[in-house]
TIRO-2110 file (N, C-alpha, C; in Angstrom, 1 decimal):
// TIRO-2110
61.4, 138.9, 25.2, N, 1, A
62.3, 138.4, 26.0, CA, 1, A
63.3, 139.8, 26.2, C, 1, A
63.4, 140.3, 27.4, N, 2, A
64.4, 141.5, 27.6, CA, 2, A
65.8, 140.6, 27.5, C, 2, A
66.7, 142.0, 26.9, N, 3, A
68.2, 141.4, 27.0, CA, 3, A
68.8, 142.5, 27.5, C, 3, A
70.1, 142.2, 27.7, N, 4, A
70.9, 143.0, 28.5, CA, 4, A
71.6, 144.1, 27.8, C, 4, A
71.5, 145.3, 27.8, N, 5, A
72.2, 146.3, 27.0, CA, 5, A
71.8, 146.4, 25.8, C, 5, A
70.5, 146.1, 25.6, N, 6, A
70.0, 145.8, 24.4, CA, 6, A
70.0, 147.6, 23.4, C, 6, A
70.6, 147.7, 22.3, N, 7, A
70.5, 149.0, 21.6, CA, 7, A
69.6, 148.8, 20.4, C, 7, A
68.7, 147.9, 19.9, N, 8, A
68.0, 147.9, 18.6, CA, 8, A
67.5, 146.6, 18.6, C, 8, A
66.1, 146.3, 18.2, N, 9, A
65.5, 145.1, 17.4, CA, 9, A
64.8, 145.7, 16.2, C, 9, A
64.6, 144.2, 15.4, N, 10, A
63.8, 144.5, 14.0, CA, 10, A
63.0, 143.5, 14.0, C, 10, A
62.5, 142.8, 13.5, N, 11, A
61.2, 142.0, 13.2, CA, 11, A
62.0, 140.6, 13.6, C, 11, A
63.2, 140.4, 13.0, N, 12, A
63.5, 139.2, 13.8, CA, 12, A
64.9, 138.8, 14.6, C, 12, A
65.5, 140.1, 14.6, N, 13, A
66.6, 140.2, 15.6, CA, 13, A
66.8, 141.3, 16.5, C, 13, A
67.6, 141.2, 17.7, N, 14, A
68.0, 142.1, 18.5, CA, 14, A
69.3, 142.3, 18.3, C, 14, A
69.8, 143.6, 18.3, N, 15, A
71.3, 144.2, 18.7, CA, 15, A
71.6, 144.4, 20.0, C, 15, A
72.7, 143.7, 20.5, N, 16, A
72.9, 144.3, 22.1, CA, 16, A
74.3, 144.7, 22.0, C, 16, A
74.8, 145.4, 23.0, N, 17, A
75.9, 146.0, 23.3, CA, 17, A
77.1, 145.1, 24.0, C, 17, A
78.0, 144.7, 23.4, N, 18, A
79.0, 144.0, 24.2, CA, 18, A
79.7, 144.8, 24.7, C, 18, A
80.5, 145.4, 24.1, N, 19, A
81.7, 146.6, 24.8, CA, 19, A
81.5, 147.9, 24.0, C, 19, A
82.5, 148.9, 24.4, N, 20, A
82.4, 150.3, 23.8, CA, 20, A
82.8, 149.9, 22.2, C, 20, A
83.3, 148.8, 22.1, N, 21, A
83.6, 148.9, 20.4, CA, 21, A
83.1, 147.7, 20.1, C, 21, A
82.1, 146.8, 20.2, N, 22, A
81.7, 145.7, 20.1, CA, 22, A
79.9, 145.6, 19.8, C, 22, A
79.2, 145.2, 19.2, N, 23, A
77.8, 144.7, 19.3, CA, 23, A
77.6, 143.8, 18.7, C, 23, A
76.4, 142.8, 19.0, N, 24, A
76.1, 141.6, 18.8, CA, 24, A
74.7, 141.5, 18.0, C, 24, A
74.4, 141.1, 17.1, N, 25, A
73.3, 140.8, 16.4, CA, 25, A
73.1, 139.2, 17.2, C, 25, A
71.7, 139.1, 17.8, N, 26, A
71.2, 137.5, 18.3, CA, 26, A
70.7, 137.0, 17.4, C, 26, A
71.1, 135.6, 17.1, N, 27, A
70.2, 134.7, 16.6, CA, 27, A
69.6, 133.7, 17.3, C, 27, A
68.1, 133.8, 17.6, N, 28, A
67.5, 132.8, 18.5, CA, 28, A
66.5, 131.8, 18.2, C, 28, A
66.2, 132.0, 16.5, N, 29, A
65.3, 131.1, 16.1, CA, 29, A
65.6, 131.5, 14.3, C, 29, A
64.8, 130.6, 13.7, N, 30, A
64.7, 131.0, 12.1, CA, 30, A
64.5, 132.3, 12.0, C, 30, A
65.2, 133.0, 11.3, N, 31, A
65.1, 134.6, 10.5, CA, 31, A
65.0, 134.7, 9.1, C, 31, A
65.2, 135.7, 8.5, N, 32, A
65.3, 136.0, 7.2, CA, 32, A
65.8, 135.6, 6.5, C, 32, A
67.4, 135.5, 7.7, N, 33, A
68.6, 135.1, 6.8, CA, 33, A
69.6, 134.3, 8.2, C, 33, A
70.4, 133.7, 7.6, N, 34, A
71.2, 132.7, 8.3, CA, 34, A
72.8, 133.5, 9.2, C, 34, A
72.7, 133.2, 10.2, N, 35, A
74.0, 133.7, 10.4, CA, 35, A
75.4, 134.0, 9.2, C, 35, A
75.5, 132.4, 9.1, N, 36, A
77.1, 132.2, 8.5, CA, 36, A
76.7, 133.2, 7.2, C, 36, A
75.4, 133.0, 6.3, N, 37, A
75.2, 134.1, 5.1, CA, 37, A
75.2, 135.5, 5.2, C, 37, A
74.5, 135.9, 6.5, N, 38, A
75.0, 137.3, 6.6, CA, 38, A
76.7, 137.7, 6.8, C, 38, A
77.2, 137.0, 7.3, N, 39, A
78.5, 137.2, 8.1, CA, 39, A
79.5, 137.2, 6.8, C, 39, A
79.2, 136.2, 5.9, N, 40, A
79.7, 136.3, 4.4, CA, 40, A
79.4, 137.2, 4.2, C, 40, A
78.4, 138.0, 3.7, N, 41, A
78.1, 139.2, 2.8, CA, 41, A
78.6, 140.1, 3.3, C, 41, A
78.6, 140.2, 4.6, N, 42, A
79.1, 141.6, 5.4, CA, 42, A
80.9, 141.5, 5.0, C, 42, A
81.5, 140.2, 5.3, N, 43, A
82.8, 140.4, 5.0, CA, 43, A
83.0, 140.5, 3.5, C, 43, A
82.5, 140.4, 2.7, N, 44, A
82.5, 140.6, 1.5, CA, 44, A
82.2, 142.1, 1.5, C, 44, A
81.6, 142.8, 1.5, N, 45, A
81.1, 144.0, 1.5, CA, 45, A
82.4, 145.1, 2.1, C, 45, A
82.9, 144.4, 3.3, N, 46, A
83.9, 144.8, 4.2, CA, 46, A
85.2, 145.0, 3.2, C, 46, A
85.9, 144.1, 2.3, N, 47, A
87.0, 144.0, 1.4, CA, 47, A
86.7, 144.9, 0.3, C, 47, A
85.6, 145.4, 0.0, N, 48, A
85.2, 146.7, -1.2, CA, 48, A
85.7, 148.2, -0.3, C, 48, A
85.0, 148.1, 0.5, N, 49, A
85.5, 149.6, 1.2, CA, 49, A
84.5, 149.7, 2.7, C, 49, A
84.7, 150.9, 3.4, N, 50, A
84.0, 150.8, 4.6, CA, 50, A
82.7, 151.4, 4.7, C, 50, A
81.8, 151.1, 3.7, N, 51, A
80.4, 151.6, 4.0, CA, 51, A
79.4, 150.8, 4.6, C, 51, A
79.9, 149.4, 4.7, N, 52, A
79.2, 148.6, 5.8, CA, 52, A
79.7, 148.1, 6.9, C, 52, A
79.0, 148.2, 8.2, N, 53, A
79.5, 148.1, 9.3, CA, 53, A
80.5, 147.0, 9.2, C, 53, A
81.4, 146.8, 10.1, N, 54, A
82.6, 146.0, 9.7, CA, 54, A
82.4, 144.7, 10.8, C, 54, A
82.3, 143.5, 10.1, N, 55, A
82.3, 141.9, 10.7, CA, 55, A
83.5, 142.1, 11.5, C, 55, A
83.3, 141.4, 13.0, N, 56, A
84.4, 140.9, 14.1, CA, 56, A
84.4, 139.8, 13.9, C, 56, A
83.2, 139.0, 14.3, N, 57, A
83.3, 137.1, 14.7, CA, 57, A
82.0, 136.7, 14.7, C, 57, A
81.9, 135.5, 14.7, N, 58, A
80.9, 134.9, 15.0, CA, 58, A
81.0, 134.2, 16.7, C, 58, A
80.0, 134.5, 17.4, N, 59, A
80.3, 133.8, 18.5, CA, 59, A
79.1, 133.1, 19.3, C, 59, A
79.1, 132.4, 20.3, N, 60, A
77.6, 132.2, 21.0, CA, 60, A
77.7, 132.7, 22.4, C, 60, A
76.4, 132.9, 22.9, N, 61, A
76.3, 133.3, 24.2, CA, 61, A
75.8, 132.2, 25.1, C, 61, A
76.3, 131.5, 26.0, N, 62, A
75.5, 130.5, 26.4, CA, 62, A
74.3, 131.0, 27.3, C, 62, A
74.5, 132.0, 28.0, N, 63, A
73.2, 132.7, 29.2, CA, 63, A
72.3, 133.0, 28.3, C, 63, A
72.4, 133.9, 27.2, N, 64, A
71.5, 134.1, 26.4, CA, 64, A
70.7, 132.9, 25.3, C, 64, A
71.7, 131.9, 25.4, N, 65, A
71.4, 130.4, 24.2, CA, 65, A
71.3, 131.2, 22.7, C, 65, A
72.0, 132.3, 22.6, N, 66, A
72.1, 132.8, 21.1, CA, 66, A
73.6, 132.7, 20.5, C, 66, A
73.1, 132.5, 19.1, N, 67, A
74.2, 132.9, 18.3, CA, 67, A
74.3, 134.3, 17.8, C, 67, A
75.8, 134.9, 17.6, N, 68, A
75.6, 136.2, 18.1, CA, 68, A
76.9, 136.5, 16.7, C, 68, A
76.2, 137.4, 15.9, N, 69, A
77.1, 138.1, 14.7, CA, 69, A
77.6, 139.6, 15.5, C, 69, A
79.1, 139.1, 15.7, N, 70, A
79.5, 140.3, 16.3, CA, 70, A
80.3, 141.4, 15.2, C, 70, A
80.0, 142.5, 15.3, N, 71, A
80.7, 143.5, 14.8, CA, 71, A
81.2, 144.9, 15.2, C, 71, A
81.4, 145.9, 14.3, N, 72, A
81.8, 147.1, 15.2, CA, 72, A
80.9, 147.7, 15.7, C, 72, A
80.8, 148.2, 17.2, N, 73, A
80.1, 149.1, 17.3, CA, 73, A
80.2, 150.8, 16.9, C, 73, A
79.2, 151.0, 15.9, N, 74, A
79.3, 152.4, 15.6, CA, 74, A
78.2, 153.5, 16.2, C, 74, A
78.6, 154.8, 16.4, N, 75, A
77.8, 155.5, 17.4, CA, 75, A
77.2, 156.3, 16.2, C, 75, A
75.8, 156.5, 16.1, N, 76, A
75.2, 157.5, 15.1, CA, 76, A
74.8, 158.6, 15.2, C, 76, A
74.8, 159.8, 15.2, N, 77, A
74.9, 160.9, 15.5, CA, 77, A
73.5, 161.6, 14.6, C, 77, A
73.3, 162.6, 15.2, N, 78, A
72.3, 163.6, 14.3, CA, 78, A
72.9, 164.4, 13.3, C, 78, A
72.1, 163.8, 12.0, N, 79, A
72.7, 164.6, 10.9, CA, 79, A
72.3, 165.7, 10.5, C, 79, A
71.9, 166.6, 11.7, N, 80, A
71.2, 168.0, 11.9, CA, 80, A
72.1, 168.9, 12.5, C, 80, A
73.3, 168.1, 13.0, N, 81, A
74.4, 168.6, 13.3, CA, 81, A
75.3, 169.2, 12.5, C, 81, A
75.1, 169.0, 11.2, N, 82, A
76.1, 169.6, 10.3, CA, 82, A
75.4, 170.1, 9.4, C, 82, A
76.1, 171.2, 8.7, N, 83, A
75.6, 172.2, 7.7, CA, 83, A
75.1, 171.1, 6.6, C, 83, A
74.3, 172.0, 5.7, N, 84, A
73.7, 171.2, 4.5, CA, 84, A
74.9, 170.6, 3.7, C, 84, A
75.7, 171.7, 3.4, N, 85, A
76.9, 171.4, 2.3, CA, 85, A
77.5, 170.3, 2.8, C, 85, A
77.8, 169.9, 4.0, N, 86, A
78.5, 168.6, 4.5, CA, 86, A
77.6, 167.2, 4.4, C, 86, A
76.3, 167.9, 4.8, N, 87, A
75.4, 166.3, 4.2, CA, 87, A
75.4, 166.0, 2.9, C, 87, A
75.4, 167.0, 1.9, N, 88, A
75.5, 166.8, 0.6, CA, 88, A
76.9, 166.3, 0.3, C, 88, A
78.0, 166.5, 0.9, N, 89, A
79.1, 166.0, 0.6, CA, 89, A
78.8, 164.2, 0.8, C, 89, A
78.6, 164.1, 2.3, N, 90, A
78.6, 162.7, 2.6, CA, 90, A
77.8, 162.0, 2.0, C, 90, A
76.3, 162.5, 1.4, N, 91, A
75.6, 161.8, 0.8, CA, 91, A
76.4, 161.4, -0.9, C, 91, A
77.2, 162.6, -1.8, N, 92, A
77.8, 162.0, -2.7, CA, 92, A
78.9, 160.6, -2.4, C, 92, A
79.5, 161.0, -1.0, N, 93, A
80.4, 159.8, -0.9, CA, 93, A
79.9, 158.3, -0.6, C, 93, A
78.6, 158.5, -0.2, N, 94, A
77.5, 157.0, 0.1, CA, 94, A
77.1, 157.0, -1.4, C, 94, A
76.8, 157.6, -2.1, N, 95, A
76.4, 157.1, -3.5, CA, 95, A
77.6, 156.8, -4.1, C, 95, A
78.8, 156.9, -3.9, N, 96, A
80.1, 156.5, -4.5, CA, 96, A
80.2, 155.2, -4.2, C, 96, A
80.0, 155.2, -2.9, N, 97, A
80.4, 153.9, -2.3, CA, 97, A
79.8, 153.1, -2.5, C, 97, A
78.3, 153.1, -2.9, N, 98, A
77.0, 152.2, -3.0, CA, 98, A
77.7, 151.7, -4.5, C, 98, A
77.6, 152.6, -5.2, N, 99, A
78.0, 151.9, -6.7, CA, 99, A
79.4, 151.3, -6.7, C, 99, A
80.2, 151.5, -5.8, N, 100, A
81.2, 150.6, -5.7, CA, 100, A
80.8, 149.0, -5.4, C, 100, A
79.9, 149.2, -4.4, N, 101, A
79.5, 147.9, -3.8, CA, 101, A
78.8, 147.3, -5.0, C, 101, A
77.9, 147.8, -5.7, N, 102, A
77.0, 147.2, -6.6, CA, 102, A
78.1, 146.4, -7.9, C, 102, A
78.9, 147.3, -8.3, N, 103, A
79.9, 147.0, -9.3, CA, 103, A
80.6, 145.7, -9.1, C, 103, A
81.2, 145.7, -7.8, N, 104, A
82.1, 144.6, -7.1, CA, 104, A
81.1, 143.3, -6.8, C, 104, A
79.6, 143.5, -7.0, N, 105, A
78.9, 142.3, -6.9, CA, 105, A
77.8, 142.0, -5.6, C, 105, A
78.0, 142.9, -4.7, N, 106, A
77.3, 143.4, -3.5, CA, 106, A
75.9, 144.1, -3.6, C, 106, A
74.9, 143.7, -3.2, N, 107, A
73.9, 145.0, -3.1, CA, 107, A
73.1, 144.6, -1.6, C, 107, A
72.9, 145.7, -0.7, N, 108, A
72.2, 145.5, 0.4, CA, 108, A
70.7, 145.1, 0.4, C, 108, A
69.9, 145.7, -0.8, N, 109, A
68.4, 145.2, -0.8, CA, 109, A
67.4, 145.8, 0.4, C, 109, A
68.0, 146.4, 1.2, N, 110, A
67.2, 147.0, 2.7, CA, 110, A
67.1, 148.6, 2.9, C, 110, A
67.7, 149.1, 1.7, N, 111, A
68.0, 150.6, 2.3, CA, 111, A
66.7, 151.3, 2.6, C, 111, A
67.0, 151.8, 4.1, N, 112, A
66.3, 152.6, 4.4, CA, 112, A
66.4, 154.2, 5.0, C, 112, A
65.9, 155.0, 4.5, N, 113, A
66.7, 156.4, 5.0, CA, 113, A
66.5, 156.6, 6.3, C, 113, A
67.0, 157.0, 7.1, N, 114, A
66.8, 157.5, 8.6, CA, 114, A
65.6, 158.3, 8.4, C, 114, A
65.0, 158.0, 9.8, N, 115, A
63.8, 158.4, 10.3, CA, 115, A
63.8, 159.5, 10.7, C, 115, A
64.8, 160.3, 10.9, N, 116, A
65.0, 161.8, 11.6, CA, 116, A
64.9, 161.8, 12.8, C, 116, A
64.3, 160.8, 13.3, N, 117, A
64.5, 160.6, 14.8, CA, 117, A
65.5, 159.5, 15.6, C, 117, A
66.3, 159.9, 16.2, N, 118, A
67.3, 159.1, 16.5, CA, 118, A
66.7, 158.0, 17.5, C, 118, A
67.2, 156.6, 17.2, N, 119, A
66.8, 155.3, 17.4, CA, 119, A
65.8, 154.7, 17.3, C, 119, A
64.9, 154.9, 16.3, N, 120, A
64.1, 154.3, 15.3, CA, 120, A
64.5, 153.1, 15.4, C, 120, A
63.6, 152.5, 15.2, N, 121, A
63.8, 150.8, 14.6, CA, 121, A
64.0, 151.0, 12.7, C, 121, A
64.8, 150.0, 12.2, N, 122, A
64.4, 149.9, 11.0, CA, 122, A
65.3, 150.8, 10.3, C, 122, A
66.2, 151.9, 10.7, N, 123, A
67.1, 152.6, 9.9, CA, 123, A
68.0, 151.8, 9.7, C, 123, A
68.6, 151.9, 8.7, N, 124, A
69.5, 150.9, 7.9, CA, 124, A
71.1, 151.7, 7.5, C, 124, A
70.7, 153.0, 7.5, N, 125, A
71.5, 154.1, 6.9, CA, 125, A
71.9, 155.1, 8.2, C, 125, A
72.9, 155.0, 8.8, N, 126, A
73.3, 155.8, 10.1, CA, 126, A
74.4, 156.7, 9.8, C, 126, A
74.4, 157.6, 10.2, N, 127, A
75.3, 159.0, 10.0, CA, 127, A
76.1, 158.6, 11.4, C, 127, A
77.4, 158.8, 11.2, N, 128, A
78.8, 158.4, 11.8, CA, 128, A
79.6, 159.6, 11.8, C, 128, A
80.4, 159.7, 12.8, N, 129, A
81.4, 160.5, 12.5, CA, 129, A
82.4, 160.9, 11.0, C, 129, A
82.5, 159.0, 10.7, N, 130, A
83.1, 158.6, 9.3, CA, 130, A
82.3, 158.8, 8.3, C, 130, A
81.0, 159.3, 8.4, N, 131, A
80.4, 159.7, 7.2, CA, 131, A
79.2, 158.3, 7.5, C, 131, A
78.5, 158.6, 6.3, N, 132, A
77.2, 157.7, 6.6, CA, 132, A
77.7, 155.9, 6.1, C, 132, A
77.0, 155.3, 7.3, N, 133, A
77.5, 154.1, 7.1, CA, 133, A
76.1, 152.8, 7.0, C, 133, A
76.6, 151.6, 6.5, N, 134, A
75.1, 150.7, 6.4, CA, 134, A
75.3, 149.7, 7.5, C, 134, A
73.9, 149.4, 7.7, N, 135, A
73.8, 147.9, 8.9, CA, 135, A
72.9, 147.1, 8.5, C, 135, A
73.1, 145.9, 8.9, N, 136, A
71.8, 144.9, 8.7, CA, 136, A
71.8, 144.4, 7.3, C, 136, A
72.7, 143.8, 7.0, N, 137, A
72.9, 143.1, 5.4, CA, 137, A
72.1, 141.9, 5.6, C, 137, A
71.4, 141.5, 6.3, N, 138, A
70.7, 140.0, 6.1, CA, 138, A
70.0, 139.8, 5.0, C, 138, A
69.5, 140.8, 4.1, N, 139, A
68.8, 139.8, 3.4, CA, 139, A
69.6, 140.5, 1.9, C, 139, A
70.9, 141.2, 2.0, N, 140, A
71.4, 141.6, 0.9, CA, 140, A
72.1, 140.2, 0.1, C, 140, A
72.4, 140.8, -1.2, N, 141, A
72.7, 139.9, -2.3, CA, 141, A
74.3, 139.8, -2.6, C, 141, A
74.4, 138.8, -3.1, N, 142, A
76.0, 138.9, -3.9, CA, 142, A
75.6, 138.3, -5.7, C, 142, A
76.0, 138.7, -6.3, N, 143, A
75.6, 138.7, -7.6, CA, 143, A
76.2, 137.1, -8.1, C, 143, A
77.0, 136.6, -7.6, N, 144, A
78.0, 135.3, -7.5, CA, 144, A
77.0, 134.1, -6.8, C, 144, A
75.9, 134.8, -6.1, N, 145, A
74.9, 133.5, -5.4, CA, 145, A
73.6, 133.7, -6.0, C, 145, A
73.0, 134.7, -6.3, N, 146, A
71.5, 134.9, -7.8, CA, 146, A
71.8, 135.0, -8.8, C, 146, A
73.1, 135.3, -9.6, N, 147, A
73.5, 135.7, -10.6, CA, 147, A
72.7, 136.9, -11.1, C, 147, A
73.0, 137.3, -12.7, N, 148, A
72.9, 138.5, -13.2, CA, 148, A
71.8, 139.0, -13.2, C, 148, A
71.1, 138.5, -13.7, N, 149, A
69.7, 138.9, -14.0, CA, 149, A
68.7, 139.6, -12.7, C, 149, A
69.0, 138.6, -11.8, N, 150, A
68.1, 138.9, -10.1, CA, 150, A
69.3, 140.0, -9.6, C, 150, A
70.4, 139.8, -9.7, N, 151, A
71.1, 141.1, -9.1, CA, 151, A
70.8, 142.1, -9.8, C, 151, A
70.9, 142.2, -10.8, N, 152, A
70.6, 143.7, -11.6, CA, 152, A
69.2, 144.0, -11.3, C, 152, A
67.8, 143.1, -11.0, N, 153, A
66.7, 143.6, -10.4, CA, 153, A
66.9, 144.1, -9.3, C, 153, A
68.0, 143.7, -8.6, N, 154, A
68.1, 144.2, -6.9, CA, 154, A
68.4, 145.5, -6.8, C, 154, A
69.5, 146.0, -7.6, N, 155, A
70.2, 147.2, -8.0, CA, 155, A
69.1, 147.9, -8.6, C, 155, A
68.4, 147.7, -9.1, N, 156, A
67.4, 148.6, -9.8, CA, 156, A
66.5, 148.9, -8.8, C, 156, A
66.4, 148.2, -8.1, N, 157, A
65.1, 148.5, -7.2, CA, 157, A
65.8, 149.4, -5.7, C, 157, A
67.1, 148.9, -5.6, N, 158, A
67.9, 149.7, -4.5, CA, 158, A
68.0, 151.1, -5.3, C, 158, A
68.4, 151.3, -6.4, N, 159, A
68.6, 152.9, -7.0, CA, 159, A
67.5, 153.7, -6.9, C, 159, A
END
């Protein structure tokens, strides 16, 4: 199906632009994750640090017949626009933020490094003017939901 102002799409969902400041991940059918669970995990991560894209609200679009997970709009930039030293600093900050998420009980579970080509599907680590950011927390996990043993397995795989 064609969507107005499509920004990206993955295997299960499409993200569309709502405004200059907001995007929406559309939920049209059964997916790997449910909208409420993804929203809760996003809000949890947002309470720890600014590494994960910011949750805004849940909504419903009548014209698209779609549930929407509304989040902040972030604008990726080409990492090659910055010197290697700055990129290395951003990576250090990113790794610190990721460790803080893990220590607080959140694991992303689907980290995919940028493809080096803007706009390709499935890039979950984006460079923005604020540094590296994570998107798509659909299959992320909270330690409180999966228990310590499974959580540690997920963290080990992510690292």
